[in-house]
N, C-alpha and C positions, 0 to 999 in steps of 0.2 A: 423100344427095349422092353423085354419081358421081365417082370419082377415077381418073385414068389415068396411067400412067407414060410418059414420053417418052424416046426415044433420039435423041441428036444433034439435038434441036429447040431453037431459040433464039428469043428475043423479037424481034418485028418492029421495036420501037423501043428506043432506049437507056433503061436504068432506072438510078436513083440508088441505089447500095448504101448501106444504113443503117449499115454497119460502117466501110468505108474512104472513103465519100463519092464514089467514082468513078462517073461517068456512062458506062455501058457496056452493050453487048449481053450478056444473061445467058443461061445454059443453063437450060432448063425441065426440072426433075426430075419434077414431077407437076403436074397441074392438074385442076380439077373445078368443078362448079356446084351451086348450091343455090337452090331456090325458096322464097320467103317470101310468105305471104298476109296481107292486111290487110282486115278486115271494116269496112265503112262502113254507115251507115243504109240506103242504097239500092243498094249494089253491093259487090262484092269486087274488090280489086286485088292485084296481085302484083309482086314484084321478083325478078329472077334475079341472084344474085351469082356472080362467077367468081373462083375462087381459084387462085393459081399459086405453087408453091414453086420458087424460083430459086437458082442458085449464081453468085456473082460470080467472074469469071475472074481478077480482080486479087488478092483476098484469100482466095478459096476458102471463103467463108462463106455460110450460107443467108440468104435473104430471103423473106418471104411477103407477097404483094400481093393486094388485092381490088379488082375493078372490078364494075360492074353494068350492066344493060341500060337504065337510066335515063340513063346518061351514056356512050353508046357511043364518043364521041370522046376520052374520057379514058383514054389508053393506060397512063399511070403508075398511076392509081388511088390507093388508100390503102395505105400500108405497115403491115401488122399486126405484122411482126417484122423487125428489132428495132423496138420502139415509138419513135415520134418523141418528142423531148423536149418538144414544145409541147402535149402531150395535155391539160394543164390550163388552157390559155389559152382558157377557155370563152367569154368575151365579146369576144375579139379578132377583128378582121376577118381574112379570109383573106389579104389583102395583107400584113398584119403577120406572120402565121404563115409565109408564104412567105419573106419577107425574113429573118426570124429563122433559119429553116432554112438559108438561104443563108449566114448568118453562121457557123452551126455547121459547115457543109460546108467553108467557106473555112478555118476554124480547123483542121479535121481534116487538110487537105492542106497545112497550114503557110503559107497565104497570110494572114499575121497582119494586115497593113495592110488588106487587103480585108475580113477578118472584122470589124475595128473599124469600117470604113466602113459595113458592113451593120448593125452594132449601132446606130450613129447613125441610120441609116435606119429601123430598127425602132422606136426611141424617137420619131422624127418621126411614124411611122404611129400610134403609141400616142397621141400628142398630138392627132392628127386624130380618132381614134376617140373620145377623151374630150371633144372640143369645145374643147380648149385652144388649138388653132392651126388655121389653114386654109392652103390651098396658096399663097395670095398673101402670106403673112406673111414678113417679113424678119427674124424673131426668130432669134437665135443659139441653139445648143443649151443654153448656160448659161441664157439667158432663159426657154427653155421649161421647163427643170427648176425654175427659180425660180417660174414660174407654177403648176406642179403643186403645189409646196409652199404657195404663197400661197393657192391654192384648196382646200387641205387634201385634195388627191387622194393625196399621199404624205406620209410623216412626216419628221421631222428626220433620223432615222437614214439613210434612203435618200438624202436630199439630201446629208448629210455624206459618205456613201459615194461619191457621184458626184464631189464636190469633191476627194476624196482620190486620185482616179485621174489620173495624169500625162498631160497633153495631150489627154484625151478631150474636154474642152469647148473645146479650142482650134480655132476654125474655120480659122485660117490653116494649121495643121498638116494638116488634112484636105483643104484645097484643094490642098496640095502632093501628097498621096497621089493625088488624082484627076487631076493634070496631069502628074506625072512618072512615068516607068517605073522600077520598082525591081528590083534584081537578086534573083532567087529561087534560092536554093541549098538543097540538102538538108542539114539540120543533122547534125553528127557524133553528137550525143547526142539522140535523138528525144524522150526524156522531159523534157529541159531544154534545148531548142534555144537557140542564141545568135542575136542579131540580126545579119543579114548584109545590110547596105545597106537595112535597113528602118527606118521610123520607130518601129514598135511591135514588141517582141520577144514571145516565147512567153508570159512571165508577164504582161506588159501586156495582151495580147489575152485571156488566160484571165480576168484580173480584170474586164475590161470585159464579157466574155461573161457572167460570173456576175452582175454588176450588172444587165445588160440582162434576164436571166432573172428576177431578183428583182423588178425594176420591173414587168415585164409580168405576172408571176404575182400580185404584190400587187394591181395595179390591175384585173386581169381575173378573178381567182379568189378570193383571200382576202377582199378588201374587199367585193365583191358578195355573197359568202356571209354575211359579217357583217351587211351592210345588209338582206339578204333575211330573215335571222332576226329582225332588229329589227322589220321591217315586218309579219312574220307575227304577232308578239306585240304589235303596236301600241304599241311603246315607242320613246322617243327613243334614237337610236344612241349617244349619249354617256352615257346613264344606265342603259341596260338591262344586266342581268347574265344570261348564258346559257352553256350548254355548247356547244362546237363539235360539229358533226355527226360521226358516226362515220367517214364517208369522209374528211373533212378531217383528223381525228385520225390515221387510218391513214397518210395521205400525209405528215403532219408527222413521225410516228414514223420513217418511212423516211428522211426528210431528216435526222433526228437521228442516224441511224446511218451516214449517207453518208460516203464517204471525203473528200469536199470539206468542209473546215473551215467555210467561209463558210455552206454549207447547214446544217451543225450549229448554228452560232451563230444564224442567222436563225430556224430552227425553234424553238430554245430561247426566243428572245425572243417569238415569237408565242404559244407555250404559256404563257409568263409573263404576258402580257397577259390571258389567260383563266384564269390560276391552274390550269392543267392540268399533269399529269405532273411535279409539283414535285420529287419525289425524283430523277427522271431529269434534269431540266434544271439543278438547282442546281450540280452539278460543272461543267457547261458554262458557265453564267453566270459562275461564279467564275473559270474559266480565262480567259474573255474579259476580265473586269474587272481581272485581274492580269497580262495579257499585256503584254510590253514592246516588242512589234513596232510601230513607228510606223505601218506600213501598216494596222494594225487600230485606230488611234486613233478613227476615225469610228464604230466600233461599241462601243468601250469604255464611253463615257458612256451609251449605250443599255442596256448590261448593268447598270451601276451603278443606273440609274433603275429597272430591273425588279427588282433585288434589294431596293431600298427599298420598292417596291410590294408585294413578297411579304412584307415585314415579318418578324415573328418566326417565320414558317414556315421561314425560312432558317437559324435558330439551330442546329438539330440538325446540319446539315452543317458549320457553322462550328465547333461543339464537337468534331466528329469530326476536323477539320483541326488544331485546337489540341492534340489528343492524339497527333498523329503526329510526323513528323520536322521539322527546322528549316525546310525549304522550305515545307512545308504550313502550319506555324504562322505564318510570315511572310506567306503569302497571306491567311490568316484575319485577321491583324492589319491588313493593308492594307484589306481589305473593311470591317472594323469601323471603321477610321478614316474611311472615305469615307461609310459608310451610317449609322453610329451605331445599329446594330441590337444594342443592349447591354441585356440583361436580367439578372436575378439569377444565372442559370446561367452566363452569360458572365463576369460579374464574379467569381464564385467560381472559375472556371477560370483567369482571369488572375491572381488572387491565388495560386492553387496554383503557377502557372508561376514567379512571382517568388520563391517559397519553395523551388523545386526546384533543388538544387545541380547536377543533371545537365543543366539547360537552359542553352543558350549565352547569353552576356552580352548580346549585341545583341537577342536575343528578349526577355530580361527587361526590357531598357531600353524597348523599344517597348511591351511589355505595361504597364509602369508609366506610360508616357505616356498610354495609353488610359484607365487608371484615374484619373489626375489630371484628364484632360479630362472624365471622366464626373461628377466632383464629388461632391455629397452622396449620391446613390444608392450609389456605390462605397464611401464612408465608412460608411454604414449597414450594408452587407453585411459589410464588414470587421469592424465592431464585433460583429455577431451571430456571425460565425465565431470571433472571439477569445473571446467569452463562452462559446461552446459548448466550445471547446478547454479553457478553464480549468475548467469544470464537469466535464469528462471526467477531467482530471488529479486534481481534488480528490475 
């Protein structure tokens, strides 16, 4: 591949920066081409890729774009760096991908109302792609999401997530956005901007963007991967048991370490459904299940269900929490009360807690409540411990 350096050379068309989202003429730092050949039964074909390394004049950061001779009119091409966020929307239409990218760009430049409007449009495109809706439909966004759930395209967690978002399903609010001009000002605190004459503020738009990403990713990547594996193994999708493909696991592990908590939670729940990475996801599931933030109520029940599904595989992590400080013990007791994941090891630990003079009174009280609710199994363990203790003394 030939690479050449450019001095004071600029793009002929405005390009969208993947960092600051500005559409602007960029400086060309270097460019080159590369030929790829494809062998067919009766002939050989080739494609020439053109690569450009550009610098955005607004944020002074690098972008790498690729175009090819098969699409000579596509001046923008594909951005290779930074990677677009929609890289895993494998079965989504190009229209959906474009609209979602617009939503991300609007968010980056703090046009939060417009970002939310583009998120709604993205979901409408998703419904079209999935055959849930057509262009002539008069269904509201709420109706479309309900149809996705009724047709088992999405699960209850995603549906509850949608309902938890303020005004996102309100058609009247969005009609106002499209018909009224809103005042756009630069927030004084970029990381936590305030709403200035807008219907949606920074946090609203971020929550809605996260939901939109999760909905599209679930419908166009995770679920098709699941169904494809089932079909290849000739098993019913509701009954088959299998391991996630390595590429999917790697992507979920990245999401598990992401700075965005919602991505952490969603990845942990997906892993729990496949009983993968149990040691890594248990602390995350417990954090969700014991979180007191009302905004996370939609995902709390999903975490409880997954802990129940993991069954006694969750016990080692709960035992660890019961051996730590008061806050950790109270978390473990809350989980035990909700899930009833109580075996001999848990009962023994709870009995030790109520006999420990250093443990706080409220922790002892709640531990005793769990033992009383457990009934006969707890009594039997207590008797065996009592017998052992007396034999040791004698």
